[in-house]
C-alpha positions as CSV (number, residue, x, y, z in Angstrom):
1,X,-26.2,14.6,6.0
2,X,-22.4,15.3,5.9
3,X,-22.3,14.9,10.1
4,X,-24.0,11.6,9.8
5,X,-21.3,10.4,7.1
6,X,-18.6,12.1,8.9
7,X,-19.5,9.9,12.5
8,X,-20.0,6.8,10.4
9,X,-16.3,7.2,9.2
10,X,-15.1,8.0,12.6
11,X,-17.6,4.7,14.3
12,X,-15.9,2.7,11.3
13,X,-12.0,3.7,12.4
14,X,-12.5,3.5,15.8
15,X,-14.0,-0.6,15.2
16,X,-11.0,-0.9,12.6
17,X,-8.2,0.2,15.2
18,X,-9.6,-1.6,17.9
19,X,-10.3,-4.9,16.0
20,X,-6.9,-4.6,14.4
21,X,-5.4,-4.0,17.9
22,X,-7.2,-7.1,19.4
23,X,-5.9,-9.5,16.2
24,X,-2.5,-8.6,17.1
25,X,-3.4,-10.7,20.5
26,X,-5.4,-13.5,19.4
27,X,-7.3,-15.0,16.7
28,X,-10.7,-13.8,15.7
29,X,-12.2,-16.9,16.6
30,X,-11.4,-15.8,20.5
31,X,-12.6,-12.2,19.9
32,X,-16.4,-11.2,21.0
33,X,-18.1,-8.2,19.5
34,X,-19.1,-7.1,23.3
35,X,-14.8,-7.0,23.9
36,X,-14.5,-5.1,20.0
37,X,-17.0,-2.7,21.2
38,X,-15.8,-2.0,24.7
39,X,-12.4,-1.7,23.1
40,X,-13.6,0.7,20.1
41,X,-15.7,2.9,23.0
42,X,-19.1,2.3,20.9
43,X,-22.2,0.2,21.7
44,X,-23.1,-3.1,20.1
45,X,-26.1,-1.7,17.9
46,X,-23.6,0.7,16.4
47,X,-21.0,-2.4,15.6
48,X,-24.7,-4.0,13.7
49,X,-25.7,-1.1,12.4
50,X,-22.2,-1.3,10.3
51,X,-21.6,-5.0,10.0
52,X,-23.4,-8.5,10.5
53,X,-20.3,-10.1,12.6
54,X,-16.7,-10.1,13.1
55,X,-16.1,-12.3,9.9
56,X,-18.2,-9.4,8.2
57,X,-16.2,-6.4,9.4
58,X,-12.7,-8.7,8.6
59,X,-14.5,-9.2,5.0
60,X,-14.7,-5.7,4.5
61,X,-11.2,-4.3,6.0
62,X,-9.7,-7.1,3.3
63,X,-11.9,-5.4,0.5
64,X,-10.8,-2.4,1.4
65,X,-7.4,-3.0,0.8
66,X,-7.7,-4.6,-2.4
67,X,-9.7,-1.8,-3.7
68,X,-6.8,0.6,-1.8
69,X,-4.3,-1.4,-4.0
70,X,-6.3,-1.6,-7.3
71,X,-6.8,2.2,-7.2
72,X,-2.9,2.7,-6.5
73,X,-2.1,0.8,-9.1
74,X,-4.4,2.1,-11.8
75,X,-2.5,4.8,-13.0
76,X,0.7,2.7,-12.9
77,X,-0.7,-0.2,-15.3
78,X,-2.1,2.2,-18.0
79,X,1.3,3.7,-18.3
80,X,3.5,0.6,-18.8
81,X,5.5,0.6,-16.4
82,X,8.8,-0.8,-15.3
83,X,8.1,-4.2,-12.9
84,X,9.9,-1.7,-10.2
85,X,7.2,0.9,-10.5
86,X,4.4,-1.6,-10.0
87,X,6.6,-3.2,-6.8
88,X,7.0,0.3,-5.1
89,X,3.5,1.3,-5.7
90,X,2.2,-2.2,-3.9
91,X,4.9,-1.4,-1.1
92,X,3.3,2.6,-0.7
93,X,-0.4,1.1,-0.4
94,X,0.7,-1.5,2.2
95,X,2.4,0.8,4.3
96,X,-1.0,3.5,4.1
97,X,-2.5,0.0,5.4
98,X,0.0,-1.1,7.7
99,X,-2.6,-1.9,10.7
100,X,-5.2,-4.6,8.3
101,X,-1.4,-5.5,6.9
102,X,0.1,-6.6,10.3
103,X,-2.8,-8.7,11.2
104,X,-3.4,-10.4,8.1
105,X,0.0,-11.5,8.0
106,X,0.3,-12.0,11.6
107,X,-0.3,-15.1,13.6
108,X,-3.7,-14.8,13.5
109,X,-4.1,-13.6,10.2
110,X,-6.2,-15.0,7.5
111,X,-3.7,-17.0,5.0
112,X,-6.5,-17.0,2.7
113,X,-6.9,-13.6,2.1
114,X,-3.2,-13.3,1.4
115,X,-3.6,-15.9,-1.6
116,X,-6.7,-14.2,-3.0
117,X,-4.5,-10.8,-2.8
118,X,-1.5,-12.8,-4.7
119,X,-3.8,-13.6,-7.2
120,X,-5.6,-10.5,-7.6
121,X,-2.0,-8.9,-8.0
122,X,-1.1,-11.7,-10.4
123,X,-2.2,-10.8,-13.8
124,X,-0.9,-7.1,-13.6
125,X,2.5,-8.9,-12.6
126,X,2.4,-11.1,-15.5
127,X,1.2,-8.3,-18.1
128,X,4.6,-6.4,-16.7
129,X,6.5,-9.3,-16.7
130,X,5.5,-10.6,-20.3
131,X,7.2,-7.5,-21.9
132,X,10.3,-7.1,-19.6
133,X,10.9,-11.0,-20.2
134,X,9.6,-11.4,-23.7
135,X,11.7,-14.7,-24.7
136,X,10.3,-16.4,-21.6
137,X,7.3,-18.3,-22.0
138,X,4.5,-18.4,-19.9
139,X,5.2,-21.6,-17.9
140,X,7.7,-19.7,-17.0
141,X,6.4,-16.4,-16.1
142,X,3.9,-18.4,-13.9
143,X,7.0,-20.2,-11.8
144,X,8.4,-16.7,-11.3
145,X,5.4,-14.8,-10.0
146,X,5.1,-18.1,-7.8
147,X,8.3,-17.7,-6.5
148,X,8.8,-13.8,-6.4
149,X,5.4,-13.2,-4.7
150,X,6.2,-15.7,-1.9
151,X,9.3,-14.1,-1.1
152,X,7.6,-10.6,-1.4
153,X,5.0,-11.9,1.2
154,X,8.1,-12.9,3.3
155,X,9.7,-10.0,2.6
156,X,6.5,-7.8,3.5
157,X,6.2,-9.8,7.2
158,X,10.0,-9.0,8.0
159,X,9.3,-5.3,7.0
160,X,6.3,-5.1,9.2
161,X,7.5,-6.9,12.1
162,X,10.5,-3.8,12.2
163,X,7.6,-1.2,12.0
164,X,7.9,-0.4,8.8
165,X,10.9,2.1,9.1
166,X,12.7,1.5,5.8
167,X,11.0,3.3,3.1
168,X,8.6,1.9,1.3
169,X,10.5,2.5,-2.1
170,X,13.8,1.3,-0.7
171,X,12.0,-2.1,0.2
172,X,10.5,-2.3,-3.5
173,X,13.9,-1.6,-4.7
174,X,14.9,-4.6,-2.6
175,X,12.5,-6.8,-3.9
176,X,13.0,-5.9,-7.1
177,X,16.9,-6.3,-6.7
178,X,16.6,-9.8,-5.5
179,X,13.4,-10.5,-8.3
180,X,16.0,-9.7,-10.9
181,X,19.4,-10.3,-10.0
182,X,18.6,-13.1,-7.7
183,X,21.9,-14.2,-4.7
184,X,24.1,-11.5,-7.1
185,X,21.6,-8.7,-5.2
186,X,23.9,-9.4,-2.0
187,X,26.9,-8.2,-4.5
188,X,25.5,-4.7,-5.6
189,X,24.9,-4.4,-1.9
190,X,28.4,-4.3,-0.3
191,X,29.9,-1.0,0.6
């Protein structure tokens, strides 16, 4: 049984790697199962024993990313963290899933998934911001989240384009500095 589980994990890993590599080059609509299987070094029957089609593969990869984010955030959220701690947890998880993030946020990515991801993180962030900005109205917090989440996606895209060479904690600190101090963030970064 363990050997079979290992084989399934290896197959899924090979498919994930080949799929994300192909998605860096072209949209999902231009990829065939035959092409994916050739790139992964497996046969079509093996692919179909794991996935219904390429969209099912993409959906499962996206679900795994969401689950990884939830696992990463769960211990943080139990301890009433600062917004920075939550942001660090998110950027570390995204770094650990760089292959999926690269294709989701790339030119051939699934923008619908990005919206779902942001909506999923919304409650966690709003809970933290409610504590941090106790005098803010719900409407102000909603606007704030809309603004900073779009900015964080832009920051993440930039970080991915640079090969994620900057530590996740440094990117999270930059995001938090921009969120909390706006343009004043640039003043503190001189030196």
